[in-house]
C-alpha positions, 0 to 999 in steps of 0.5 A: 754239088756232089761229085761222085762216081757212077756207072760206066755209061755215065762216066763216058759223058765226062769227055764228050765233045767240047762245048761252045761257050763264052767266058761269061756263060762258063763262069755262070755255069760254074757258079750254078753248080756251087750255088746249088750245093752251098746256098746258105754259106754263099748268102752268109758271105754276101751279107758279110760283104755288104756289111763290110762295104757299109762300114767302109762307107761309114769310115770314109764319110766320117773323115770330113767332119773329123778333119773339119772339127779338128781344124776349127771347132767353130765350123759347125756354128758358122754353118760350113758350106758344101755337101759335108754340112749335114755330117758336120751338123750330125757329128759337130755336137760331139767333142773332138775326143768322142768323135775321134773315138767313134771314127777309130771304132768304125775303122776297126770294125771296117778292118775286121769285116774285111778280114772276116770276108777274106777268111770266109772266102778262103775257107769256102774256096778250100772246101770247094777245091777239095770237093772238086779235086776229089770229084775229078779224081773219082770221075777219072778212075770211074771212066770206061776202061777204053777211054782211060787207057787211051788218055795220057796220064800226064793230062789226067794229073794236070787236070786233077791238080794244076787245072782244078787248082787254077779254077779254084783260085781264079773262078771261086776265090778270085770271084768272091774277093772281086765281088767284095771289091766291087761292092766296097768300091761302089760304096767308096764311089757313092761317098766320093760323089756325094761330096763333090759330084762334077769333079769326082765323076770326071776323075772316076770316069778317067780311071775307068776309061783307062782300065777299059783301054788296057783291057781291050789291048790285052784281052787277045794276048791273055787268051793266047797265053792261057791256051799255052798254059793249058797245052804245055803244063801237061807236057811238063808233067809228061816229060818228068813222068817219062824221064823218071819212069824209064830212068834205067833205059834213059841212063843206058841209052844216054839220052838224058838231054832229050828229056831235059830239052823236051821239059825245057821247051814246055817249061819255057812256054809255061813260064813265058805265059805266066810272066806275061799274064803277071805283067798284063795283070800289074801294068795298070797299077803305076799308070792308075796311081799317076792318074790318081795323083793327077786327079787330086791336083785337078780337084784342088784346082777345080775347087779353087775355081769354085766356091770352096774356101781353104777350110772346106777344101782340105777336108774334101781333098782329104776324103778324096785322097783317102777314097782313092787310096781305098778305091785304086786297090779295088779297081786293080783287084777287079782288073787283076781278076779279069786278066785271070778269068780271060787267061784261065778260060781255056782251062775252065772250058775243059773242066766244064766238059767234065762237069757236064757229067757230074749230075748224072754221076751223082744221081746214079751213085747210090744205085751203084752201091746197092746193086746185088752181087752177081752169082757165079756158080756155073759158067762164063759165056761169050755169045756172038761177041765182037769188039771194035775199038772206037774210030777203027773200022776193022773189028779186033774180034768177031762172032765168038762163042765160048763157055768157061765152066767154073773151076776150069783152068783155061789157057788163051794163046795166040800171036802178038796183036791177035786180040788175046788181051781184048778177049780177056778184058771183055771176060773181066768186064773192063770192055763192053762187047761191041756186039753180042754179050757176056753172061755170068750164069746166064745173066748178061753183063751190063752197065749196072752190074759190070762193076760188081762182076769185076769184084769177083775177078783178079788180074795178075799182069806180066808187070805188076804195078807196085806202090812205094810201100811195104810188101804187106801193103802191096799184097793188100793193094788199096786196103788201108794200113790199119785194115790189113789182115796179116794172117791172111797176108801170110796165107796168100803169100804161102800159096804164092810161094813167097812166104819163105823169101819174105821171112829172109828179109830184114823187115819181113812183110814190112820191107819197103819195095822201093818206087815201083818195086825197084828192089825186087826181081821179076819173079818176086814181083809176079809172086807178089801179084799172085798173093795180091790176087788171092788176097782180093777174095776173088773167084776168077784169076786171070794170069796175063803172062803172070808166071813167065819170070818164074823158073819151071819148078816154081811155076809148076808148084804155083799152078798146082797150089792154085788148082788144089785150093778148096776155093775152086778158082777159075783160072784163065792164063794168057800165054805165048809160051805153051809151057805155061798152059801145059796143065790147062784143062782146055786151050783157046786159040786166038787169031785172025779175029776169031777165038776157038777151042784147040782141037 
């Protein structure tokens, strides 16, 4: 299964309407993706599981002749009664030491095979887990911009980390280990029934009936607690993100306890759900252990009433006790996995909503990367453009016709909420127009080329996002440390009037900026944003209130520097302050759903 990025249109499928499904159908859907991707590895694992089950049967079946021969070496010659006689005839010709050595070899091989199954299962789940988490992260990053900004980041963090991890543990590793338990358990049951069908069948049916009763009692509760985990895990993350992200405001307002209370409420629901799931997961074990011991006593009593001699009874009880010792953990593993499947179903259904778009995304990935770059030599044109947000009847903008020539410095002004940012988002290719089109040199932007156009545009926001790294790493945003061109970093910093400031720092360009740039002033952040935009090798610079933290002299110097560069940047500045757009060639006034040239 390839979880790759795709076009904007395809990414929209990631959060489509929720699917109506059952637990079984969702598990089968998930595994249909996995089987398509790694069928050879799954088949090899299944083969090892079957071999492990056969070795388990051989180990258990060898107990009776071993115990019998050790008790009385003459039993074979006397013709022992019961279903163990064929085994006695087969192994009775061997010496006690040889038979013991053979059993030891079988036990060792059985243990090795079970360890191998565990190793292969965990490695497979690890590989799939990495693929899933990377794929979901790619899907989130490549969704359409409007969807991303309207979705909680805490929900995305929970989806990519906790929820995907839950599915990996429950529905991949858990299903594999449970499959091994089922196959091995069936082998144990076959051996036990072979030795004494009536009494063993009764004991096994009693154990199975106990699990069924407990499962029917707990199913509804497990679903409810699973829904609590799905709902309140993101709320925990949200409380942490908001409390720490706005720590200055939180401290100033003195409302730390409000964030603590929100976190505590969500954490309480999560931990209560986890505790109850663990309880229902474990509750059958002591009950079934008691039933197992009772079954051994019952079999001993039933055997005494039948035709078993004391010599034959002891091997039978030995193999049954050993069988129960092996079978009960398998049954508990199967039940535990069932509880995890039921409680985790809400999360699985949510992730499968995302999986619905993976196939289309994978198919379009290669096409996306070979799309030719859009030439930009003349103009950006908005032709009868309008935009309406989803589920909002009133359009933000309507019937706008604007043409911006390459190399111009354009100012966009208007009151708060007038649609300035929406207009610029369409110019940058972040939002597709609801009506009309945006064209570059006459070529309309669409789902196939919009990503290529965005590479030609750099956006400098009012409040720049900074990573917890060095100044150089923040200027070369998204570039690996070993690929950073320091000469170019210095050149872009000079253009942004930042170089002298950086040279005055103890570590220069290697100075750590702190989490989200906590060690920098507003003006220093904005100049890092300008240097970052220039480093991106763009043709269009969009300044979104990007110089309002600079003093007048620095702002004028920065704009003059940008306009004088040989690159011939097209500058688009969003501003509330007319001082910021005083040097513009032309000004667009936005308001009341329209945008027009000033004057």
